[in-house]
Backbone as ProteinMPNN parsed JSONL, in Angstrom:
{"seq_chain_A": "XXXXXXXXXXXXXXXXXXXXXXXXXXXXXXXXXXXXXXXXXXXXXXXXXXXXXXXXXXXXXXXXXXXXXXXXXXXXXXXXXXXXXXXXXXXXXXXXXXXXXXXXXXXXXXXXXXXXXXXXXXXXXXXXXXXXXXXXXXXXXXXXXXXXXXXXXXXXXXXXXXXXXXXXXXXXXXXXXXXXXXXXXXXXXXXXXXXXXXXXXXXXXXX", "coords_chain_A": {"N_chain_A": [[123.96, 111.31, 90.1], [122.647, 109.776, 87.263], [122.255, 106.493, 86.152], [122.155, 104.257, 83.477], [121.549, 100.879, 82.845], [121.7, 98.426, 80.515], [121.02, 95.778, 78.111], [121.496, 93.489, 75.324], [120.525, 94.48, 72.711], [121.118, 93.713, 70.171], [121.935, 94.771, 67.579], [122.104, 95.089, 64.028], [122.814, 95.356, 60.514], [120.311, 95.829, 59.705], [118.054, 98.354, 59.869], [116.052, 100.023, 62.225], [114.025, 102.555, 62.551], [112.277, 103.397, 64.562], [113.121, 102.023, 66.844], [115.678, 103.095, 66.935], [115.149, 105.84, 67.493], [113.967, 105.541, 69.996], [116.124, 104.494, 71.539], [118.009, 106.567, 71.276], [116.689, 108.7, 72.571], [116.469, 107.581, 75.107], [119.181, 107.292, 75.891], [119.966, 109.949, 76.083], [118.917, 110.835, 78.454], [120.487, 110.034, 80.553], [123.374, 110.147, 82.723], [125.413, 108.357, 82.853], [126.111, 105.393, 81.072], [125.821, 101.929, 81.063], [126.518, 99.422, 79.054], [125.544, 96.282, 78.826], [126.477, 94.015, 77.213], [126.004, 92.248, 74.07], [125.331, 94.341, 72.34], [125.649, 94.825, 69.582], [125.303, 92.407, 66.886], [127.363, 89.901, 66.282], [127.014, 87.49, 65.018], [125.468, 87.926, 62.864], [126.419, 90.037, 61.373], [129.394, 91.742, 60.297], [131.693, 93.645, 62.326], [132.677, 95.892, 61.013], [130.75, 96.433, 59.033], [128.514, 96.89, 60.631], [129.373, 99.186, 62.044], [129.334, 101.077, 60.058], [126.719, 101.323, 59.462], [123.377, 102.752, 59.687], [122.962, 102.809, 62.385], [125.122, 103.982, 63.525], [124.54, 106.542, 64.149], [123.827, 106.587, 66.795], [126.158, 106.575, 68.214], [127.445, 109.095, 68.971], [125.902, 109.8, 71.199], [126.667, 108.04, 73.072], [129.441, 107.673, 73.318], [131.171, 109.205, 75.144], [130.241, 108.568, 77.648], [129.785, 105.889, 78.115], [130.215, 102.689, 79.507], [131.369, 99.702, 78.343], [130.469, 96.374, 78.243], [131.428, 93.196, 77.311], [129.556, 90.73, 75.466], [128.248, 87.495, 74.422], [127.53, 87.682, 71.776], [128.848, 89.858, 70.871], [131.713, 89.644, 71.026], [135.059, 90.289, 72.351], [137.072, 89.815, 70.402], [135.712, 90.194, 68.077], [134.712, 92.755, 68.179], [136.126, 95.268, 67.018], [136.592, 98.033, 67.206], [135.622, 99.327, 69.747], [135.819, 101.798, 70.907], [134.481, 103.587, 69.39], [131.944, 103.906, 70.388], [132.15, 103.839, 73.144], [133.809, 104.599, 76.264], [135.327, 102.967, 77.837], [136.102, 99.476, 78.261], [135.091, 96.257, 79.402], [135.015, 92.919, 80.872], [133.671, 92.481, 83.151], [132.113, 94.647, 85.477], [131.891, 96.876, 88.252], [129.757, 98.814, 90.354], [128.963, 101.104, 92.989], [126.018, 101.345, 94.806], [124.479, 102.99, 97.061], [124.461, 101.039, 99.911], [124.864, 98.753, 98.561], [126.697, 96.764, 96.237], [126.837, 96.628, 92.814], [127.434, 93.996, 90.709], [128.306, 93.668, 87.563], [127.861, 91.843, 84.715], [127.667, 90.204, 81.513], [126.653, 87.521, 81.49], [126.921, 85.189, 80.017], [129.132, 83.631, 80.524], [128.596, 82.5, 82.898], [126.2, 81.117, 82.569], [126.373, 79.314, 80.043], [125.241, 79.61, 76.714], [123.664, 78.017, 73.852], [125.181, 78.735, 71.59], [127.7, 79.085, 72.597], [128.39, 76.637, 73.734], [128.174, 74.981, 71.505], [129.662, 76.06, 69.12], [130.295, 75.763, 66.306], [128.05, 74.489, 65.181], [126.149, 76.412, 65.82], [127.026, 78.565, 64.315], [126.603, 77.661, 61.687], [123.807, 77.33, 61.737], [123.107, 79.99, 62.109], [123.467, 81.053, 59.627], [121.175, 80.54, 58.306], [119.061, 81.133, 59.969], [117.893, 83.863, 61.943], [119.931, 84.788, 64.599], [118.847, 86.057, 66.744], [116.241, 85.25, 66.849], [116.456, 82.563, 67.045], [116.03, 80.702, 69.515], [115.271, 78.496, 71.048], [113.115, 78.481, 72.78], [111.344, 79.686, 75.749], [111.785, 78.184, 78.045], [114.446, 77.286, 78.098], [115.754, 79.772, 78.196], [114.8, 80.634, 80.632], [116.075, 78.774, 82.234], [118.681, 79.686, 82.03], [118.503, 82.094, 83.464], [117.985, 81.006, 85.989], [120.397, 79.649, 86.507], [122.194, 81.784, 86.631], [121.187, 83.146, 88.819], [121.58, 81.272, 90.852], [124.352, 81.265, 90.851], [124.843, 83.851, 91.789], [123.891, 83.625, 94.414], [125.658, 81.801, 95.491], [128.25, 82.765, 95.065], [128.495, 85.484, 95.548], [128.593, 88.166, 97.986], [126.499, 89.233, 100.763], [126.035, 91.925, 100.423], [126.176, 92.374, 97.757], [124.913, 92.513, 94.39], [124.178, 90.66, 91.587], [124.118, 91.668, 88.283], [122.82, 90.923, 85.263], [122.441, 90.229, 81.7], [121.73, 88.589, 78.81], [119.848, 86.307, 78.999], [117.546, 87.421, 78.024], [115.253, 87.645, 79.458], [113.729, 89.613, 81.69], [114.254, 90.076, 85.17], [113.651, 90.745, 88.525], [115.109, 90.065, 91.272], [116.095, 91.05, 93.769], [116.292, 90.485, 96.515], [117.382, 88.016, 96.451], [119.778, 88.556, 95.435], [120.044, 89.126, 92.69], [119.568, 90.517, 89.459], [118.112, 90.75, 86.282], [118.428, 92.424, 83.257], [117.001, 92.001, 80.969], [115.991, 92.748, 77.679], [116.254, 94.932, 74.795], [114.353, 94.959, 72.279], [112.294, 93.958, 69.48], [110.14, 95.695, 70.039], [109.927, 95.748, 72.774], [111.205, 96.991, 75.778], [113.363, 96.598, 78.393], [115.141, 97.627, 81.211], [117.639, 98.659, 83.629], [117.38, 101.298, 85.795], [119.257, 103.575, 87.579], [119.237, 105.848, 90.076], [120.803, 107.844, 92.127], [120.503, 106.257, 95.168], [118.435, 104.741, 94.408], [117.056, 102.015, 92.681], [115.537, 100.899, 89.762], [113.807, 98.558, 87.909], [112.855, 98.851, 84.771], [110.116, 98.513, 82.534], [109.089, 98.917, 79.266], [107.179, 99.612, 76.3], [107.775, 100.151, 72.83], [107.246, 101.791, 69.688]], "CA_chain_A": [[124.239, 110.735, 88.777], [121.706, 108.771, 86.782], [122.943, 105.44, 85.402], [121.349, 103.307, 82.711], [122.171, 99.58, 82.586], [120.844, 97.688, 79.585], [121.733, 94.731, 77.356], [120.778, 92.697, 74.314], [119.824, 95.182, 71.64], [121.389, 92.889, 68.986], [121.849, 95.598, 66.377], [122.759, 94.571, 62.824], [122.672, 96.384, 59.479], [118.88, 96.099, 59.554], [117.804, 99.574, 60.636], [114.694, 100.235, 62.713], [114.027, 103.962, 62.953], [111.541, 103.538, 65.818], [114.037, 101.575, 67.889], [116.746, 104.092, 66.97], [114.667, 107.027, 68.2], [113.78, 105.168, 71.397], [117.433, 104.396, 72.175], [118.609, 107.903, 71.323], [116.022, 109.456, 73.627], [116.828, 106.951, 76.373], [120.572, 107.614, 76.213], [120.101, 111.374, 76.389], [118.412, 111.112, 79.794], [121.358, 109.456, 81.575], [124.741, 110.67, 82.841], [126.324, 107.229, 82.629], [125.485, 104.233, 80.442], [126.554, 100.663, 81.122], [125.962, 98.542, 78.037], [125.936, 94.987, 79.375], [126.639, 92.908, 76.284], [125.155, 92.01, 72.894], [124.907, 95.608, 71.742], [125.511, 94.476, 68.169], [125.235, 90.952, 66.765], [128.447, 89.402, 65.445], [126.603, 86.305, 64.271], [124.712, 88.334, 61.689], [127.065, 91.114, 60.64], [130.739, 92.071, 60.765], [131.735, 94.916, 63.034], [132.893, 96.965, 60.043], [129.46, 96.766, 58.415], [127.663, 97.486, 61.665], [129.866, 100.525, 62.38], [129.007, 101.975, 58.952], [125.273, 101.327, 59.273], [122.692, 103.923, 60.232], [123.028, 102.774, 63.848], [126.242, 104.814, 63.976], [123.969, 107.774, 64.668], [123.74, 106.48, 68.259], [127.481, 106.614, 68.828], [127.748, 110.347, 69.686], [125.158, 109.851, 72.454], [127.21, 107.006, 73.934], [130.907, 107.577, 73.339], [131.846, 109.807, 76.29], [129.687, 108.176, 78.953], [129.395, 104.479, 78.116], [131.053, 101.541, 79.861], [130.939, 98.616, 77.462], [130.772, 95.03, 78.726], [131.275, 92.281, 76.183], [128.662, 89.589, 75.571], [128.611, 86.376, 73.553], [127.285, 88.058, 70.384], [129.765, 90.955, 70.544], [132.926, 89.245, 71.728], [136.171, 91.235, 72.165], [137.807, 89.58, 69.164], [134.873, 90.658, 66.969], [134.425, 94.178, 68.352], [137.471, 95.784, 66.759], [136.736, 99.448, 67.572], [134.58, 99.705, 70.704], [135.968, 103.206, 71.282], [133.54, 104.382, 68.605], [130.734, 104.161, 71.162], [132.352, 103.665, 74.581], [135.062, 105.149, 76.766], [136.076, 101.89, 78.49], [135.53, 98.169, 77.962], [135.391, 95.265, 80.429], [134.216, 91.696, 80.925], [132.865, 92.646, 84.367], [132.273, 95.999, 86.01], [131.148, 97.045, 89.493], [129.466, 100.163, 90.828], [128.375, 101.154, 94.32], [124.709, 101.995, 94.886], [124.198, 102.965, 98.493], [125.197, 99.99, 100.615], [124.966, 97.603, 97.675], [127.613, 96.784, 95.1], [126.318, 95.928, 91.649], [128.433, 93.255, 89.942], [127.64, 93.683, 86.265], [128.457, 91.1, 83.606], [126.61, 89.79, 80.585], [126.046, 86.291, 82.016], [127.152, 84.022, 79.16], [130.181, 82.784, 81.103], [127.975, 81.816, 84.037], [125.201, 80.199, 82.001], [126.694, 79.251, 78.61], [124.133, 79.322, 75.812], [123.927, 77.023, 72.805], [126.222, 79.195, 70.669], [128.998, 78.939, 73.261], [128.642, 75.208, 73.897], [128.271, 74.361, 70.183], [129.902, 77.217, 68.239], [130.264, 75.449, 64.882], [126.656, 74.256, 64.812], [125.452, 77.697, 65.927], [127.406, 79.402, 63.176], [125.906, 77.143, 60.504], [122.397, 77.662, 61.88], [122.933, 81.438, 61.978], [123.447, 81.389, 58.205], [119.819, 80.311, 57.801], [118.087, 81.683, 60.907], [118.368, 84.973, 62.759], [120.364, 84.326, 65.924], [117.99, 86.662, 67.755], [114.99, 84.492, 66.931], [116.767, 81.153, 67.224], [116.204, 80.755, 70.963], [114.902, 77.224, 71.681], [112.018, 78.622, 73.722], [111.547, 80.388, 77.011], [112.234, 77.305, 79.125], [115.907, 77.33, 78.128], [116.158, 81.081, 78.669], [114.524, 80.63, 82.066], [117.145, 77.996, 82.856], [119.843, 80.571, 82.13], [118.259, 82.962, 84.615], [118.121, 80.216, 87.205], [121.815, 79.396, 86.719], [122.833, 83.029, 87.049], [120.715, 83.429, 90.171], [122.304, 80.345, 91.737], [125.729, 81.765, 90.942], [124.825, 85.019, 92.674], [123.678, 83.198, 95.786], [126.789, 81.007, 95.984], [129.542, 83.4, 94.853], [128.499, 86.881, 95.945], [128.321, 88.453, 99.385], [125.146, 89.733, 101.017], [125.904, 93.328, 99.999], [126.378, 92.43, 96.317], [123.828, 92.091, 93.498], [124.631, 90.324, 90.24], [123.263, 92.25, 87.241], [123.133, 90.262, 84.0], [121.511, 90.226, 80.583], [121.963, 87.269, 78.213], [118.679, 85.428, 78.878], [116.473, 88.218, 77.423], [114.099, 87.621, 80.352], [113.952, 90.503, 82.821], [113.9, 89.524, 86.479], [114.081, 91.552, 89.664], [115.182, 89.224, 92.474], [117.111, 91.725, 94.574], [116.459, 89.807, 97.797], [118.229, 86.851, 96.179], [121.055, 89.054, 94.91], [120.093, 88.959, 91.237], [118.706, 91.294, 88.565], [118.374, 90.602, 84.856], [117.9, 93.604, 82.578], [116.163, 91.616, 79.838], [116.439, 93.095, 76.338], [115.557, 95.997, 74.082], [114.183, 94.384, 70.944], [110.932, 93.55, 69.133], [109.152, 96.584, 70.623], [109.938, 95.631, 74.236], [112.419, 97.532, 76.382], [113.54, 96.474, 79.834], [116.46, 98.114, 81.586], [117.78, 99.059, 85.026], [117.634, 102.72, 85.991], [119.819, 103.832, 88.903], [119.242, 107.28, 90.373], [121.238, 107.893, 93.519], [120.434, 104.926, 95.764], [117.207, 104.094, 93.944], [117.188, 101.131, 91.516], [114.223, 100.56, 89.208], [113.793, 97.746, 86.69], [111.813, 99.487, 83.961], [109.594, 97.813, 81.361], [108.365, 99.799, 78.365], [107.029, 99.203, 74.904], [108.048, 101.243, 71.889], [106.779, 101.468, 68.354]], "C_chain_A": [[123.211, 109.674, 88.434], [122.441, 107.789, 85.865], [121.93, 104.519, 84.746], [122.146, 102.033, 82.512], [121.216, 98.785, 81.695], [121.692, 96.669, 78.825], [120.87, 94.26, 76.198], [119.887, 93.523, 73.39], [120.021, 94.48, 70.304], [121.236, 93.67, 67.674], [122.638, 94.967, 65.229], [122.755, 95.694, 61.782], [121.196, 96.667, 59.177], [118.518, 97.273, 60.459], [116.325, 99.723, 60.957], [114.643, 101.65, 63.277], [113.301, 104.195, 64.276], [112.429, 103.135, 66.999], [115.194, 102.57, 68.045], [116.315, 105.315, 67.777], [114.461, 106.742, 69.687], [115.125, 105.146, 72.131], [118.091, 105.767, 72.31], [118.009, 108.729, 72.448], [116.373, 108.906, 75.004], [118.233, 107.362, 76.8], [120.727, 109.065, 76.66], [119.691, 111.706, 77.814], [119.316, 110.582, 80.913], [122.761, 110.054, 81.527], [125.777, 109.599, 82.55], [125.517, 106.069, 82.054], [126.397, 103.023, 80.626], [125.853, 99.695, 80.178], [126.448, 97.122, 78.343], [125.834, 93.835, 78.359], [125.576, 92.784, 75.214], [124.524, 93.301, 72.383], [124.678, 95.418, 70.249], [125.633, 92.963, 68.056], [126.258, 90.438, 65.753], [128.145, 88.115, 64.718], [125.934, 86.687, 62.95], [125.404, 89.386, 60.839], [128.491, 91.294, 61.16], [130.703, 93.415, 61.475], [131.877, 96.081, 62.054], [131.582, 97.395, 59.392], [128.516, 97.406, 59.416], [128.062, 98.933, 61.933], [129.567, 101.544, 61.285], [127.501, 102.096, 58.718], [124.66, 102.581, 59.891], [122.671, 103.948, 61.76], [124.173, 103.632, 64.379], [125.762, 106.177, 64.492], [123.79, 107.772, 66.18], [125.076, 106.771, 68.933], [127.79, 107.932, 69.54], [127.034, 110.476, 71.034], [125.725, 108.876, 73.494], [128.683, 107.204, 74.265], [131.547, 108.06, 74.638], [131.37, 109.27, 77.639], [129.339, 106.699, 79.07], [130.525, 103.553, 78.541], [130.507, 100.352, 79.082], [131.414, 97.272, 78.0], [130.459, 94.05, 77.599], [130.292, 91.154, 76.494], [129.112, 88.471, 74.654], [128.359, 86.67, 72.076], [128.157, 89.223, 69.936], [131.089, 90.756, 71.294], [134.079, 90.225, 71.445], [136.9, 91.063, 70.84], [137.014, 90.008, 67.924], [134.696, 92.178, 66.987], [135.73, 94.957, 68.227], [137.664, 97.244, 67.164], [135.625, 99.881, 68.532], [134.669, 101.157, 71.151], [135.06, 104.12, 70.454], [132.304, 104.76, 69.422], [130.913, 103.962, 72.66], [133.71, 104.217, 74.998], [135.929, 104.109, 77.464], [135.34, 100.581, 78.268], [135.997, 97.141, 78.999], [134.616, 93.973, 80.157], [133.262, 91.741, 82.12], [133.146, 94.025, 84.933], [131.423, 96.126, 87.271], [130.907, 98.525, 89.775], [128.823, 100.066, 92.208], [127.067, 101.923, 94.252], [124.268, 101.923, 96.339], [125.068, 101.936, 99.18], [125.407, 98.744, 99.75], [126.013, 97.824, 96.586], [126.991, 95.985, 93.96], [127.482, 95.309, 90.884], [127.809, 92.986, 88.581], [128.443, 92.884, 85.251], [127.343, 90.493, 82.762], [125.905, 88.514, 81.046], [126.354, 85.045, 81.218], [128.252, 83.107, 79.683], [129.67, 82.015, 82.315], [126.998, 80.756, 83.554], [125.417, 80.124, 80.499], [125.487, 78.856, 77.763], [124.594, 78.379, 74.703], [125.091, 77.444, 71.911], [127.616, 79.083, 71.269], [129.361, 77.462, 73.385], [128.863, 74.503, 72.562], [128.498, 75.441, 69.122], [129.8, 76.914, 66.752], [128.839, 75.238, 64.389], [125.889, 75.579, 64.812], [125.772, 78.591, 64.746], [126.673, 78.959, 61.909], [124.421, 77.511, 60.562], [122.148, 79.154, 61.674], [122.949, 81.897, 60.523], [122.038, 81.3, 57.623], [118.74, 80.93, 58.684], [118.715, 82.858, 61.645], [118.744, 84.455, 64.135], [119.518, 84.936, 67.026], [116.707, 85.867, 67.933], [115.229, 83.015, 67.258], [117.082, 80.898, 68.702], [115.872, 79.448, 71.69], [113.895, 77.393, 72.813], [112.395, 79.254, 75.049], [112.035, 79.496, 78.142], [113.759, 77.319, 79.242], [116.374, 78.681, 78.648], [115.889, 81.207, 80.162], [115.573, 79.847, 82.835], [118.399, 78.847, 83.017], [119.694, 81.53, 83.304], [118.471, 82.221, 85.928], [119.589, 79.952, 87.529], [122.537, 80.647, 87.202], [122.426, 83.407, 88.473], [121.414, 82.531, 91.195], [123.741, 80.798, 91.931], [125.793, 82.949, 91.897], [124.728, 84.606, 94.136], [124.882, 82.464, 96.366], [128.135, 81.723, 95.9], [129.625, 84.85, 95.319], [128.198, 87.031, 97.428], [126.935, 89.074, 99.524], [124.953, 91.183, 100.581], [126.108, 93.491, 98.494], [125.13, 91.95, 95.576], [124.423, 91.835, 92.119], [123.629, 90.877, 89.23], [123.705, 91.678, 85.898], [122.123, 90.632, 82.926], [121.442, 88.79, 80.098], [120.701, 86.444, 78.0], [117.524, 86.09, 78.131], [115.23, 88.265, 78.296], [114.406, 88.486, 81.57], [113.495, 89.847, 84.12], [114.467, 90.417, 87.564], [114.001, 90.706, 90.929], [116.26, 89.788, 93.396], [117.35, 91.039, 95.903], [117.315, 88.556, 97.664], [119.538, 87.261, 95.508], [121.181, 88.983, 93.405], [119.097, 89.866, 90.533], [119.101, 90.962, 87.136], [117.687, 91.744, 84.122], [117.095, 93.273, 81.322], [116.756, 92.033, 78.507], [115.75, 94.374, 75.877], [115.476, 95.549, 72.629], [112.716, 94.028, 70.745], [109.869, 94.401, 69.822], [109.048, 96.518, 72.131], [111.263, 96.16, 74.757], [112.379, 97.322, 77.887], [114.97, 96.878, 80.152], [116.451, 98.528, 83.053], [118.161, 100.527, 85.072], [118.097, 102.939, 87.422], [119.937, 105.333, 89.086], [119.557, 107.46, 91.845], [121.274, 106.49, 94.094], [119.206, 104.147, 95.307], [117.467, 103.293, 92.672], [115.791, 100.715, 91.055], [114.407, 99.736, 87.936], [112.584, 98.182, 85.88], [111.404, 98.573, 82.808], [108.77, 98.795, 80.543], [108.122, 99.094, 77.043], [107.341, 100.416, 74.032], [107.537, 100.813, 70.516], [105.271, 101.304, 68.288]], "O_chain_A": [[122.941, 108.778, 89.233], [123.146, 108.187, 84.937], [120.976, 104.065, 85.377], [123.292, 102.082, 82.063], [120.078, 98.509, 82.073], [122.922, 96.696, 78.888], [119.686, 94.582, 76.104], [118.679, 93.306, 73.296], [119.198, 94.624, 69.4], [120.494, 93.263, 66.779], [123.703, 94.387, 65.437], [122.698, 96.868, 62.147], [120.872, 97.628, 58.479], [118.663, 97.188, 61.679], [115.463, 99.573, 60.092], [115.163, 101.908, 64.362], [113.67, 105.095, 65.031], [112.476, 103.822, 68.019], [115.631, 102.849, 69.161], [117.051, 105.769, 68.653], [114.743, 107.589, 70.534], [115.252, 105.712, 73.217], [118.665, 106.083, 73.352], [118.734, 109.384, 73.197], [116.554, 109.666, 75.956], [118.445, 107.74, 77.953], [121.545, 109.361, 77.531], [120.075, 112.752, 78.336], [118.96, 110.668, 82.089], [123.27, 110.415, 80.466], [126.872, 109.886, 82.066], [124.397, 105.795, 82.486], [127.599, 103.095, 80.371], [124.753, 99.214, 80.453], [127.62, 96.803, 78.144], [125.189, 92.82, 78.618], [124.419, 93.154, 75.408], [123.343, 93.343, 72.04], [123.637, 95.806, 69.717], [126.024, 92.301, 69.017], [126.056, 90.523, 64.542], [128.937, 87.681, 63.881], [125.844, 85.872, 62.033], [125.011, 89.605, 59.693], [128.764, 91.027, 62.33], [129.801, 94.223, 61.256], [131.268, 97.134, 62.244], [131.334, 98.588, 59.22], [127.802, 98.354, 59.089], [127.202, 99.808, 62.037], [129.546, 102.746, 61.549], [127.061, 102.878, 57.877], [125.35, 103.369, 60.537], [122.394, 104.985, 62.362], [124.19, 103.973, 65.562], [126.497, 106.876, 65.188], [123.619, 108.829, 66.787], [125.113, 107.169, 70.097], [128.356, 107.898, 70.633], [127.512, 111.186, 71.918], [125.311, 108.887, 74.653], [129.112, 106.925, 75.385], [132.403, 107.363, 75.183], [132.022, 109.491, 78.659], [128.669, 106.295, 80.02], [131.637, 103.617, 78.016], [129.319, 100.041, 79.161], [132.611, 97.057, 78.19], [129.376, 94.071, 77.015], [130.204, 90.685, 77.629], [130.239, 88.492, 74.158], [128.909, 85.989, 71.21], [128.2, 89.543, 68.748], [131.51, 91.601, 72.085], [134.076, 90.909, 70.421], [137.303, 92.047, 70.22], [137.585, 90.166, 66.845], [134.55, 92.806, 65.938], [136.365, 95.269, 69.235], [138.791, 97.656, 67.439], [134.783, 100.705, 68.176], [133.713, 101.695, 71.709], [134.893, 105.295, 70.783], [131.69, 105.801, 69.185], [129.922, 103.919, 73.389], [134.638, 104.293, 74.194], [137.123, 104.329, 77.665], [134.12, 100.561, 78.107], [137.153, 97.154, 79.42], [133.699, 93.934, 79.337], [132.194, 91.128, 82.107], [134.275, 94.513, 84.877], [130.344, 95.539, 87.346], [131.746, 99.374, 89.473], [128.211, 99.052, 92.544], [127.015, 103.024, 93.705], [123.743, 100.903, 96.786], [126.291, 101.963, 99.042], [126.06, 97.791, 100.176], [126.184, 98.936, 96.085], [126.659, 94.81, 94.121], [128.402, 96.01, 90.463], [126.892, 92.173, 88.46], [129.591, 93.224, 84.963], [126.224, 90.296, 83.234], [124.678, 88.44, 80.995], [126.08, 83.939, 81.684], [128.3, 81.931, 79.323], [130.247, 81.0, 82.706], [126.973, 79.637, 84.067], [124.716, 80.8, 79.746], [124.799, 77.881, 78.065], [125.763, 77.999, 74.634], [125.901, 76.606, 71.516], [128.603, 78.995, 70.539], [130.511, 77.082, 73.166], [129.638, 73.55, 72.478], [127.61, 75.704, 68.311], [129.267, 77.73, 66.0], [128.457, 75.732, 63.328], [125.082, 75.838, 63.919], [124.899, 79.292, 64.233], [126.18, 79.793, 61.15], [123.845, 77.949, 59.566], [121.113, 79.547, 61.133], [122.498, 83.0, 60.215], [121.74, 81.899, 56.589], [117.639, 81.221, 58.216], [119.911, 82.855, 61.937], [117.955, 83.756, 64.771], [119.467, 84.399, 68.132], [116.148, 85.811, 69.029], [114.318, 82.31, 67.693], [118.247, 80.878, 69.099], [116.185, 79.327, 72.875], [113.82, 76.551, 73.708], [113.565, 79.347, 75.421], [112.635, 79.986, 79.099], [114.302, 77.36, 80.346], [117.298, 78.739, 79.46], [116.673, 81.825, 80.881], [115.924, 80.209, 83.958], [119.099, 78.742, 84.024], [120.645, 81.754, 84.052], [119.069, 82.754, 86.863], [119.989, 80.021, 88.691], [123.393, 80.574, 88.084], [123.238, 83.929, 89.237], [121.792, 82.987, 92.274], [124.283, 80.726, 93.034], [126.701, 83.035, 92.723], [125.405, 85.172, 94.994], [125.109, 82.492, 97.575], [129.075, 81.334, 96.593], [130.723, 85.386, 95.467], [127.62, 86.14, 98.05], [126.283, 89.398, 98.531], [123.819, 91.622, 100.39], [126.202, 94.615, 98.002], [124.39, 91.097, 96.066], [125.093, 92.699, 91.555], [122.435, 90.59, 89.31], [124.827, 91.918, 85.45], [121.098, 91.256, 83.197], [121.134, 87.879, 80.868], [120.502, 85.923, 76.903], [116.62, 85.403, 77.657], [114.236, 88.877, 77.904], [115.251, 88.128, 82.39], [112.478, 89.154, 84.158], [115.636, 90.799, 87.517], [112.957, 90.639, 91.577], [117.211, 89.095, 93.756], [118.483, 91.006, 96.384], [117.903, 88.09, 98.64], [120.31, 86.41, 95.068], [122.279, 88.804, 92.88], [117.941, 89.979, 90.94], [120.288, 90.899, 86.813], [116.504, 92.003, 84.338], [116.563, 94.177, 80.677], [117.909, 91.71, 78.222], [114.788, 94.836, 76.491], [116.413, 95.738, 71.852], [111.982, 93.82, 71.711], [108.801, 93.889, 70.16], [108.177, 97.159, 72.719], [112.323, 95.814, 74.236], [111.476, 97.807, 78.571], [115.9, 96.507, 79.436], [115.391, 98.724, 83.646], [119.146, 100.945, 84.462], [117.419, 102.541, 88.369], [120.65, 106.007, 88.342], [118.701, 107.259, 92.706], [121.985, 105.625, 93.583], [118.966, 103.029, 95.762], [118.023, 103.813, 91.705], [114.975, 100.244, 91.847], [115.081, 100.167, 87.001], [111.44, 97.92, 86.253], [112.251, 97.937, 82.182], [107.856, 99.431, 81.067], [108.778, 98.105, 76.717], [107.184, 101.561, 74.458], [107.415, 99.623, 70.228], [104.726, 101.028, 67.22]]}, "name": "protein", "num_of_chains": 1, "seq": "XXXXXXXXXXXXXXXXXXXXXXXXXXXXXXXXXXXXXXXXXXXXXXXXXXXXXXXXXXXXXXXXXXXXXXXXXXXXXXXXXXXXXXXXXXXXXXXXXXXXXXXXXXXXXXXXXXXXXXXXXXXXXXXXXXXXXXXXXXXXXXXXXXXXXXXXXXXXXXXXXXXXXXXXXXXXXXXXXXXXXXXXXXXXXXXXXXXXXXXXXXXXXXX"}
């Protein structure tokens, strides 16, 4: 079984046909998909509008084989009909890959970002700036990776690997029990491909 683990596509009503074609082709090559948070962006669009947008063309390629893990931009209370594109939904999900157990969660509960710590301010700012671009620089995102890696080292066992998204910065630190799948946005795609016991953190460009 081939498994795709990805996060942070941040889809809205703004449609990008190149990104759509890339995602559609990617999904078709996997038996199981684990969408690890921030699939759509609840700071920029309601779920109802997103579900009616042209992105709905992806749903048939996802619905029967996708495990959906909630993130901070697609929270459970915002995502009213996740069954449109997934067969099951969780806050955390685990799979076995050889002797390793992958513990998969978005990461925002481990390393809270600005929108979680200051929700009212973040909401006001999101009215004027795209929440995808409003990032406060790579140093803060790197700090999030560091916090998630520390959590993995202190809370997981030696046979477990924490797989997160959230920071948008891909990182393969398997020896330290941590992988970040990065993002698929702005022409950059990073994701974790699992084929049997082989795990590969893939980086591609599209467009």
